[in-house]
C-alpha positions as CSV (number, residue, x, y, z in Angstrom):
1,M,-63.1,-0.4,-15.4
2,R,-65.0,2.7,-16.6
3,L,-68.6,3.3,-15.7
4,K,-70.7,4.6,-18.6
5,I,-72.8,7.3,-17.1
6,S,-74.1,10.7,-18.2
7,E,-72.3,14.0,-17.4
8,R,-75.0,15.0,-14.9
9,Q,-74.6,11.6,-13.1
10,R,-70.8,12.0,-13.1
11,E,-71.1,15.5,-11.5
12,L,-73.5,14.0,-8.9
13,V,-71.0,11.3,-8.0
14,V,-68.2,13.8,-7.8
15,S,-70.3,16.0,-5.6
16,V,-70.8,13.1,-3.2
17,L,-67.1,12.1,-3.2
18,N,-65.8,15.6,-2.5
19,P,-67.2,15.7,1.1
20,I,-65.7,12.2,1.7
21,T,-62.3,13.5,0.5
22,V,-62.6,16.4,2.9
23,L,-63.6,14.2,5.8
24,C,-60.7,11.8,5.1
25,G,-58.4,14.8,5.0
26,V,-59.7,16.2,8.3
27,C,-59.3,12.8,10.0
28,S,-55.8,12.4,8.6
29,L,-54.8,15.9,9.8
30,G,-56.2,15.3,13.2
31,L,-54.3,12.0,13.4
32,L,-51.1,13.6,12.2
33,L,-51.3,16.3,14.8
34,F,-52.0,13.7,17.4
35,I,-49.0,11.6,16.3
36,I,-46.7,14.7,16.3
37,G,-47.9,16.2,19.6
38,W,-48.3,13.2,21.9
39,E,-46.3,10.2,22.8
40,L,-48.3,7.1,21.8
41,D,-48.5,4.0,24.0
42,T,-49.1,0.5,22.6
43,N,-52.9,0.7,22.9
44,T,-53.1,4.1,21.3
45,R,-50.8,3.0,18.4
46,I,-53.2,0.1,17.7
47,F,-56.2,2.4,17.7
48,V,-54.4,4.9,15.4
49,R,-53.5,2.1,13.0
50,A,-57.1,0.9,12.9
51,V,-58.4,4.4,12.2
52,T,-55.7,5.0,9.6
53,A,-56.6,1.8,7.8
54,A,-60.3,2.8,7.7
55,V,-59.4,6.2,6.4
56,L,-57.1,4.7,3.7
57,V,-59.9,2.3,2.6
58,A,-62.3,5.2,2.3
59,F,-59.9,7.4,0.5
60,I,-58.7,4.8,-2.0
61,G,-62.3,3.7,-2.6
62,Q,-63.4,7.2,-3.5
63,E,-60.3,7.7,-5.7
64,V,-61.0,4.5,-7.6
65,L,-64.7,5.5,-8.1
66,R,-63.6,9.0,-9.1
67,L,-61.4,7.5,-11.8
68,A,-64.1,5.1,-13.0
69,V,-66.6,7.8,-13.7
70,Q,-64.2,9.8,-15.9
71,S,-65.1,10.0,-19.6
72,R,-61.5,10.7,-20.6
73,I,-59.3,8.6,-18.3
74,R,-56.0,9.3,-20.1
75,L,-56.5,13.0,-19.8
76,Y,-57.4,12.6,-16.1
77,L,-54.3,10.6,-15.4
78,R,-52.1,13.1,-17.3
79,T,-53.5,16.2,-15.5
80,R,-53.9,14.5,-12.0
81,Y,-50.6,12.5,-12.1
82,L,-49.5,13.6,-8.6
83,E,-52.9,12.7,-7.0
84,V,-52.9,9.3,-8.7
85,F,-49.4,8.6,-7.6
86,L,-50.1,9.5,-4.0
87,A,-53.3,7.4,-4.1
88,C,-51.2,4.5,-5.3
89,A,-48.7,5.1,-2.5
90,A,-51.6,5.1,0.0
91,G,-52.7,1.8,-1.4
92,L,-49.2,0.3,-1.0
93,E,-49.1,1.6,2.6
94,L,-52.4,-0.2,3.3
95,L,-51.4,-3.5,1.7
96,L,-47.7,-3.6,2.6
97,G,-47.6,-1.7,5.9
98,E,-46.3,-4.6,8.0
99,P,-43.6,-5.6,5.5
100,I,-42.4,-2.0,5.1
101,Q,-42.1,-1.6,8.9
102,G,-40.2,-5.0,9.1
103,W,-37.9,-3.9,6.3
104,I,-37.1,-0.6,8.1
105,G,-36.5,-2.6,11.3
106,Q,-34.0,-4.8,9.6
107,R,-32.1,-1.9,8.0
108,A,-32.2,0.2,11.3
109,P,-32.0,-2.4,14.1
110,D,-31.2,0.4,16.7
111,L,-34.5,2.2,15.9
112,P,-37.2,1.1,18.3
113,A,-40.2,-0.6,16.8
114,S,-42.5,2.0,18.4
115,T,-40.7,4.7,16.6
116,I,-40.9,2.9,13.3
117,T,-44.7,2.5,13.8
118,V,-45.1,6.2,14.6
119,L,-43.0,7.3,11.6
120,Y,-45.1,5.0,9.3
121,L,-48.3,6.3,10.7
122,A,-47.1,9.9,10.3
123,L,-46.1,9.3,6.7
124,T,-49.5,7.7,5.9
125,Q,-51.4,10.7,7.4
126,L,-49.1,13.1,5.5
127,T,-49.9,11.4,2.2
128,L,-53.6,11.7,2.8
129,V,-53.3,15.4,4.0
130,V,-51.4,16.3,0.8
131,L,-53.9,14.5,-1.4
132,T,-56.8,16.4,0.3
133,A,-54.9,19.7,0.1
134,L,-54.4,19.2,-3.7
135,R,-58.1,18.6,-4.2
136,A,-59.0,21.6,-2.1
137,L,-56.7,23.9,-4.1
138,R,-58.6,23.0,-7.3
139,R,-61.9,24.2,-5.8
140,N,-60.6,26.9,-3.4
141,S,-62.7,30.0,-4.0
142,L,-60.6,32.0,-1.4
143,L,-57.6,31.7,-3.7
144,S,-59.5,33.1,-6.6
145,G,-60.3,36.2,-4.6
146,R,-64.0,36.0,-5.2
147,L,-64.8,36.1,-1.5
148,L,-61.9,38.0,0.0
149,S,-59.4,40.5,-1.2
150,P,-55.7,39.3,-1.7
151,G,-54.7,41.3,1.4
152,M,-57.3,39.7,3.6
153,V,-56.3,36.2,2.3
154,F,-52.7,37.2,3.2
155,I,-53.8,38.1,6.7
156,L,-55.9,35.1,7.3
157,S,-53.2,32.7,6.0
158,F,-50.8,34.0,8.5
159,A,-53.4,34.0,11.3
160,I,-54.3,30.3,10.6
161,L,-50.6,29.3,10.5
162,I,-49.9,31.1,13.8
163,T,-52.9,29.4,15.4
164,S,-51.8,26.0,14.2
165,G,-48.2,26.7,15.4
166,T,-49.5,27.8,18.8
167,L,-51.5,24.6,19.3
168,L,-48.5,22.5,18.1
169,L,-46.2,24.2,20.6
170,K,-48.7,23.5,23.4
171,T,-48.5,19.7,22.8
172,P,-46.6,17.6,25.4
173,Q,-43.8,16.5,23.1
174,A,-42.9,20.1,22.0
175,T,-41.6,21.3,25.4
176,H,-39.8,19.9,28.4
177,D,-42.3,21.6,30.7
178,D,-45.6,23.1,29.8
179,I,-45.6,26.7,28.7
180,S,-48.4,29.2,28.9
181,F,-50.7,29.8,25.9
182,T,-49.3,33.4,25.7
183,D,-45.7,32.2,25.4
184,A,-46.7,29.5,22.9
185,C,-48.6,32.1,20.8
186,F,-45.7,34.6,21.1
187,T,-43.2,32.0,19.9
188,A,-45.4,30.8,17.0
189,T,-46.0,34.4,15.9
190,S,-42.3,35.3,16.1
191,A,-41.5,32.2,14.0
192,V,-44.2,32.7,11.4
193,C,-43.4,36.4,11.1
194,V,-39.7,35.6,11.0
195,T,-38.9,37.9,13.9
196,G,-36.8,36.1,16.4
197,L,-38.1,37.7,19.6
198,I,-38.8,35.0,22.2
199,T,-40.0,35.1,25.8
200,V,-38.6,31.7,26.9
201,D,-35.2,30.0,26.7
202,M,-35.2,28.3,23.3
203,E,-32.7,25.6,24.3
204,K,-34.1,24.8,27.7
205,T,-37.8,25.1,27.0
206,F,-38.3,23.3,23.7
207,T,-37.5,19.7,22.9
208,R,-35.9,18.8,19.6
209,H,-39.4,18.0,18.5
210,G,-40.6,21.5,19.4
211,Q,-37.6,23.0,17.6
212,W,-38.5,21.2,14.5
213,I,-42.0,22.7,14.7
214,I,-40.5,26.2,15.1
215,L,-38.2,25.5,12.1
216,G,-41.2,24.5,10.0
217,L,-43.1,27.7,11.0
218,I,-40.0,29.8,10.1
219,Q,-39.7,28.2,6.6
220,I,-43.4,28.6,5.8
221,G,-43.5,32.1,7.2
222,G,-40.3,33.2,5.5
223,L,-41.4,32.1,2.0
224,G,-45.0,33.2,2.7
225,V,-48.1,31.1,3.1
226,M,-49.6,32.4,-0.2
227,T,-46.4,31.8,-2.2
228,I,-46.2,28.2,-1.1
229,T,-50.0,27.7,-1.6
230,Y,-49.9,29.2,-5.1
231,F,-46.8,27.1,-5.9
232,F,-48.6,23.8,-5.2
233,A,-51.7,25.1,-6.9
234,Y,-49.8,26.1,-10.0
235,F,-47.6,23.0,-10.4
236,F,-49.6,20.2,-8.8
237,A,-53.3,21.2,-8.8
238,G,-53.9,22.1,-12.4
239,G,-52.7,25.7,-12.5
240,V,-54.3,28.9,-11.2
241,T,-56.9,31.2,-12.6
242,L,-56.3,34.6,-14.2
243,R,-57.5,36.3,-11.0
244,N,-54.9,34.2,-9.1
245,R,-52.2,35.3,-11.5
246,I,-53.1,38.9,-11.1
247,A,-52.8,38.6,-7.3
248,L,-49.5,36.8,-7.7
249,Q,-48.3,39.5,-10.1
250,D,-48.4,42.1,-7.3
251,L,-47.2,39.7,-4.6
252,L,-44.1,38.6,-6.6
253,C,-43.5,42.0,-8.4
254,E,-43.6,40.2,-11.8
255,E,-44.7,42.3,-14.8
256,N,-45.4,39.4,-17.2
257,L,-48.4,37.2,-16.2
258,S,-47.1,34.3,-18.3
259,H,-43.9,34.1,-16.2
260,I,-45.7,33.5,-12.9
261,G,-45.1,29.8,-12.9
262,T,-41.4,30.3,-13.7
263,V,-41.0,32.8,-10.9
264,L,-42.7,30.5,-8.4
265,G,-40.4,27.6,-9.4
266,I,-37.4,29.9,-9.1
267,I,-38.4,31.1,-5.6
268,I,-39.0,27.6,-4.2
269,G,-36.0,26.0,-5.9
270,F,-33.6,28.9,-5.1
271,T,-34.7,28.9,-1.5
272,F,-34.1,25.2,-0.8
273,I,-30.8,25.1,-2.8
274,T,-29.5,28.1,-0.9
275,E,-30.5,26.8,2.5
276,I,-29.0,23.3,1.8
277,A,-25.8,24.9,0.6
278,G,-25.8,27.2,3.7
279,A,-26.3,24.2,6.0
280,I,-23.4,22.3,4.4
281,A,-21.1,25.4,4.7
282,I,-22.1,25.9,8.3
283,H,-21.5,22.3,9.2
284,T,-18.1,22.4,7.4
285,F,-16.9,25.5,9.3
286,L,-18.1,24.1,12.6
287,G,-15.7,21.2,12.4
288,T,-15.7,18.7,15.2
289,G,-15.5,20.9,18.2
290,G,-18.0,22.8,20.3
291,L,-21.1,20.8,19.5
292,P,-22.0,17.0,19.5
293,G,-22.3,15.3,16.1
294,D,-26.2,15.2,16.0
295,D,-26.4,18.7,17.3
296,R,-24.0,20.0,14.6
297,L,-26.3,18.6,11.9
298,F,-29.4,20.1,13.3
299,F,-27.7,23.3,14.3
300,S,-26.4,23.8,10.7
301,L,-29.8,23.2,9.1
302,F,-31.7,25.2,11.7
303,H,-29.4,28.3,11.5
304,S,-29.2,28.1,7.7
305,I,-33.0,28.3,7.3
306,S,-33.3,30.8,10.1
307,A,-30.6,33.1,8.5
308,F,-32.0,32.9,5.0
309,C,-35.5,33.6,6.3
310,N,-34.1,36.5,8.4
311,A,-35.7,34.9,11.5
312,G,-32.9,35.2,14.0
313,F,-33.9,32.1,16.0
314,S,-31.1,30.1,17.5
315,T,-31.1,26.7,19.2
316,L,-28.6,27.9,21.8
317,S,-29.6,29.9,24.9
318,N,-27.1,32.7,24.2
319,G,-27.6,32.7,20.4
320,L,-24.5,33.0,18.3
321,G,-22.7,34.5,21.2
322,D,-22.7,31.1,23.0
323,P,-19.2,30.0,24.2
324,A,-19.5,26.9,22.0
325,L,-19.3,29.2,19.0
326,K,-16.4,31.4,20.1
327,G,-14.1,32.2,17.2
328,Q,-16.4,30.6,14.6
329,F,-16.0,33.4,12.1
330,G,-16.6,31.1,9.2
331,V,-20.0,30.2,10.6
332,F,-20.8,33.9,11.2
333,S,-19.7,34.8,7.7
334,V,-22.0,32.1,6.1
335,I,-24.9,33.4,8.2
336,M,-24.2,37.0,7.1
337,V,-24.3,35.9,3.4
338,L,-27.5,34.0,3.9
339,I,-29.1,37.0,5.7
340,V,-28.2,39.4,2.8
341,V,-29.3,36.9,0.1
342,G,-32.6,36.2,1.8
343,G,-33.2,39.9,2.4
344,I,-32.4,41.2,-1.1
345,G,-35.6,40.1,-2.7
346,F,-36.6,37.4,-5.2
347,P,-37.2,39.8,-8.1
348,V,-33.7,41.1,-7.8
349,I,-32.2,37.6,-7.6
350,K,-34.2,36.6,-10.7
351,N,-33.1,39.7,-12.6
352,L,-29.4,39.1,-11.6
353,W,-29.7,35.5,-12.6
354,L,-31.1,36.2,-16.1
355,V,-28.5,38.9,-16.7
356,A,-25.7,36.6,-15.7
357,L,-27.1,33.8,-18.0
358,A,-27.3,36.2,-20.9
359,R,-23.7,37.4,-20.4
360,L,-22.5,33.8,-20.2
361,G,-24.5,33.0,-23.3
362,R,-22.8,35.8,-25.2
363,R,-19.4,34.5,-24.2
364,L,-20.4,31.1,-25.5
365,G,-21.7,32.6,-28.7
366,V,-25.5,32.3,-27.9
367,R,-27.4,35.5,-28.8
368,T,-30.9,36.5,-27.6
369,A,-33.2,38.9,-29.5
370,V,-33.8,41.1,-26.5
371,P,-31.1,40.5,-23.9
372,P,-32.2,41.1,-20.3
373,R,-30.9,44.2,-18.5
374,L,-30.5,45.1,-14.9
375,M,-33.7,46.8,-14.0
376,A,-33.9,50.1,-12.2
377,N,-35.6,48.4,-9.2
378,S,-32.7,46.0,-8.9
379,R,-30.1,48.8,-9.1
380,L,-32.0,50.8,-6.5
381,V,-32.1,47.8,-4.2
382,L,-28.5,46.9,-4.7
383,V,-27.2,50.4,-4.2
384,T,-29.4,51.1,-1.1
385,T,-28.4,47.7,0.4
386,F,-24.7,48.5,-0.1
387,V,-25.0,52.0,1.3
388,L,-26.9,50.7,4.4
389,L,-24.4,47.8,5.0
390,A,-21.3,49.9,4.5
391,G,-22.7,53.0,6.3
392,G,-24.0,50.8,9.1
393,T,-20.7,49.1,9.6
394,A,-18.7,52.3,9.6
395,T,-21.0,54.2,12.0
396,I,-21.3,51.2,14.4
397,W,-17.5,50.8,14.4
398,V,-17.0,54.5,15.1
399,T,-19.6,54.8,17.9
400,E,-19.0,51.4,19.5
401,F,-15.3,50.8,19.2
402,F,-13.5,54.1,18.1
403,F,-15.2,56.5,20.5
404,G,-16.6,53.9,22.9
405,N,-15.3,50.7,24.5
406,G,-17.8,48.2,23.2
407,H,-17.8,44.4,23.7
408,T,-16.6,42.4,20.8
409,N,-16.5,38.7,19.8
410,G,-13.6,38.9,17.4
411,P,-12.1,41.7,15.3
412,E,-13.9,45.0,15.9
413,L,-14.6,45.7,12.2
414,F,-16.1,42.1,11.8
415,T,-18.3,42.6,14.8
416,A,-19.5,46.0,13.4
417,L,-20.2,44.4,10.0
418,F,-22.2,41.6,11.7
419,H,-24.3,44.0,13.7
420,S,-25.0,46.0,10.6
421,V,-26.1,42.9,8.6
422,T,-28.2,41.3,11.4
423,A,-29.9,44.6,12.3
424,R,-31.6,44.5,8.9
425,T,-34.3,42.2,10.2
426,A,-32.3,39.1,10.9
427,G,-31.9,39.4,14.7
428,F,-28.9,37.2,15.4
429,N,-26.3,38.5,17.8
430,I,-22.7,37.6,18.6
431,T,-22.5,40.0,21.5
432,P,-25.2,41.0,24.0
433,V,-27.3,43.8,22.5
434,D,-28.1,45.2,25.9
435,G,-24.4,46.0,26.3
436,L,-24.3,48.2,23.2
437,L,-23.7,51.9,23.7
438,P,-26.8,54.2,23.2
439,A,-25.5,55.7,20.0
440,T,-25.0,52.2,18.5
441,G,-28.5,51.3,19.6
442,A,-29.9,54.3,17.8
443,I,-28.0,53.3,14.6
444,M,-29.3,49.8,14.8
445,M,-32.9,51.0,15.3
446,F,-32.6,53.0,12.1
447,L,-31.3,49.8,10.3
448,M,-34.1,47.8,11.8
449,F,-36.7,50.4,10.7
450,V,-35.5,50.2,7.1
451,G,-35.2,46.4,7.0
452,G,-34.7,44.4,3.8
453,S,-36.0,44.6,0.2
454,P,-39.5,44.0,-1.2
455,S,-40.6,40.4,-2.0
456,S,-37.9,39.0,0.3
457,T,-38.0,37.2,3.7
458,A,-37.0,40.5,5.5
459,G,-39.3,43.0,7.2
460,G,-39.1,46.8,7.8
461,I,-40.3,49.5,5.6
462,K,-38.0,48.1,2.8
463,T,-35.0,49.6,1.1
464,T,-36.9,50.9,-1.9
465,T,-39.2,52.9,0.3
466,L,-36.2,54.7,1.9
467,A,-34.6,55.1,-1.5
468,V,-37.8,56.7,-3.0
469,A,-38.1,59.0,0.0
470,V,-34.5,60.2,-0.5
471,L,-35.1,60.7,-4.2
472,S,-38.2,62.7,-3.5
473,L,-36.2,64.8,-1.1
474,R,-33.6,65.4,-3.8
475,R,-36.3,66.4,-6.2
476,V,-37.5,69.1,-3.7
477,L,-34.1,70.3,-2.9
478,F,-33.0,70.7,-6.6
479,G,-36.3,71.9,-7.8
480,R,-36.9,69.0,-10.3
481,S,-40.3,68.1,-11.6
482,D,-39.8,64.4,-11.6
483,I,-38.4,61.7,-9.3
484,E,-35.5,60.2,-11.3
485,A,-33.4,57.1,-10.8
486,F,-30.9,55.5,-13.2
487,G,-32.2,57.3,-16.3
488,R,-35.8,56.5,-15.5
489,R,-38.7,58.5,-14.1
490,L,-40.7,57.2,-11.1
491,G,-44.5,57.8,-11.0
492,E,-46.1,60.0,-8.4
493,D,-48.0,57.0,-7.0
494,V,-44.7,55.4,-6.1
495,A,-43.7,58.5,-4.1
496,N,-47.1,58.7,-2.4
497,R,-47.0,55.0,-1.4
498,A,-43.5,55.4,0.0
499,L,-44.6,58.4,2.0
500,A,-47.7,56.6,3.3
501,I,-45.6,53.6,4.4
502,L,-43.1,55.9,6.2
503,L,-45.8,57.8,8.1
504,L,-47.8,54.7,9.0
505,A,-44.7,52.8,10.2
506,V,-43.5,55.7,12.4
507,G,-47.0,56.1,13.8
508,F,-47.5,52.4,14.4
509,I,-44.1,52.1,16.2
510,T,-45.0,55.1,18.3
511,V,-48.3,53.5,19.3
512,I,-46.6,50.2,20.2
513,A,-43.8,52.0,22.2
514,V,-46.2,54.2,24.1
515,S,-48.4,51.1,24.9
516,L,-45.4,49.2,26.2
517,C,-44.2,52.2,28.3
518,A,-47.7,52.5,29.8
519,L,-47.8,48.8,30.7
520,H,-44.2,48.9,32.1
521,P,-43.4,52.4,33.3
522,E,-40.4,51.0,35.3
523,M,-38.5,50.1,32.2
524,S,-36.2,52.5,30.2
525,P,-38.2,54.2,27.4
526,A,-35.1,53.8,25.1
527,D,-35.1,50.0,25.7
528,V,-38.8,49.8,25.2
529,T,-38.7,51.7,21.9
530,F,-35.9,49.4,20.8
531,E,-38.1,46.4,21.4
532,A,-41.0,48.1,19.6
533,V,-38.9,48.8,16.5
534,S,-37.5,45.3,16.6
535,A,-41.0,43.8,16.7
536,V,-42.6,46.0,14.0
537,G,-39.5,45.5,11.8
538,T,-39.7,41.8,12.5
539,V,-36.0,41.8,13.5
540,G,-35.7,40.0,16.8
541,L,-32.9,41.9,18.4
542,T,-33.7,42.6,22.1
543,R,-32.2,44.6,24.9
544,G,-33.0,41.7,27.2
545,I,-36.4,43.0,28.4
546,T,-38.8,41.0,26.3
547,P,-38.9,38.0,28.7
548,L,-39.6,40.4,31.5
549,F,-42.8,41.7,29.9
550,G,-46.2,40.7,31.4
551,D,-48.8,39.0,29.3
552,P,-50.6,42.3,28.2
553,A,-47.3,43.6,26.9
554,K,-46.5,40.3,25.2
555,W,-49.9,40.5,23.3
556,V,-49.0,44.0,22.2
557,L,-45.8,42.7,20.7
558,I,-47.6,39.8,19.1
559,F,-49.9,42.3,17.4
560,A,-46.8,44.4,16.4
561,M,-45.0,41.4,14.9
562,F,-48.1,40.3,13.0
563,V,-48.9,43.7,11.5
564,G,-45.2,44.3,10.9
565,R,-44.9,41.1,8.8
566,I,-48.1,41.9,6.8
567,G,-47.1,45.6,6.4
568,V,-49.0,48.4,8.1
569,L,-50.3,49.8,4.8
570,V,-51.4,46.4,3.4
571,F,-53.0,45.7,6.8
572,L,-55.1,48.8,6.7
573,L,-56.0,48.6,3.1
574,S,-57.3,45.0,3.6
575,F,-60.1,46.5,5.8
576,I,-60.9,49.5,3.6
577,R,-63.3,49.0,0.7
578,K,-61.8,50.6,-2.4
579,R,-64.1,53.2,-3.9
580,S,-64.4,54.0,-7.5
581,S,-62.9,57.3,-8.6
582,R,-65.1,60.3,-8.9
583,G,-65.8,61.9,-12.3
584,Y,-64.7,65.3,-11.1
585,R,-62.0,67.1,-9.2
586,L,-62.4,69.8,-6.5
587,P,-61.0,73.3,-6.9
588,E,-57.3,73.6,-6.1
589,T,-56.1,75.7,-3.1
590,T,-52.8,76.3,-1.2
591,V,-51.6,75.5,2.3
592,V,-48.7,77.4,3.9
593,I,-45.8,75.0,4.6
594,T,-42.5,76.4,5.9
């Protein structure tokens, strides 16, 4: 039934319905967090079901009224298909809640009725939260950048996610015993910033419920809050504005604005396909020994996501060096591949994919007008990545095993390769890092400092920054006028940005290291510096002293991980108002540099 009202009346109705939608969403989110974080007794479940029914009635009522006042119902259904579908699902949940729970009970008789009720309630709340989020994305002025700069939105999105994760980790069902707010915030920050540093024993402190929370934080933090938000806004909330696309263009390193939607789809799709394939491979290599069946499934999924997102979190107390994983070189190899793929950058992956498709098409006789080519950025990333991995493996093998007598969990060269790969912001370890020789630690600090590639899940100053700095040095040494790479000339602004990132990163690490040394003068400065580099580079490797830090030092590391994930330069620029260029230039002078 359609109500025949004027456009002004329709806008008035919609303006009244919007706050109701938000209120329903807030109630649903609160109920969802309550269901996730606390164990519900019988009376509480009855109360939650009553509130859920009331929220469902309110939400479905406003959705029906919103549809009734539309002047073009078919267009509304076509453009809001997901919201209409979810609203119908909410209606079915309201009408058929009891039969659905009974059907699940018949199919899974071993599942307690209380668990079925909680799962049903959680699914209902999730449906309403998603519906509210979709409507909010359509009207979000923050995404359009009218109120905040893209950098500030980036910072706030991570801050909100960290706060939410901290509160979730403080709920009773997340831990075996209560942990301090500082430890909860440290763990949430480390997960969101895909670092891997942790101040408590992951296996003994967090329940399976808490580990799922950490895994969710890793996944969202690895992909980036803005990337996920824009993905849903683009595909399910009616697209994004031109201002949004320009912000995404810089975030995703995409030159063509019309390809933003395609790139978002590639990023999300490639991520989930790779993580699922990685989990299957890890589970296959694990076999039947070492871990129980249920633990193998969760272990495989958790470590696949953690490796692809370069997070370095493990469900085992001793990480990948746990005795249960002794000799699991297949598992270690899969994790190394996931680390490299996750840290190589989505623009490079997209470029490689398009080039591979074009070459396959040529073999099949399909020609394109302008065949894609391997971009200079992709070549620079691939060459730098190869040099770092090969050079890191060789130098670690020489210092740790050839001249030294280092500990190994398998063939020496394999262990050296794993150290080289994981030091580039992943943070896994198959041997204790505090047992490495000082020279090996210095090499790994350099690899941690560089990190992965731009627009990837990795941290550090990025491979391209190092490459541009080396190319700038070559220009100075050989007296060339331009910075050249693969037959192309790089602009001066690229070199200036690389230099700024280098100087700011070194300065920030120095500040963090000095602060930690001042707070804990009894600790080795070398070990403290290692922790500082690991935190700023969002790596997660530790010399074993992070759990020994007091609360002030932990908050210093929390700040270091947060700024390191955002990027020191981006963090500073977010607080500096950009000034318009002056219409004149000052007289040039010289400064003596020797």
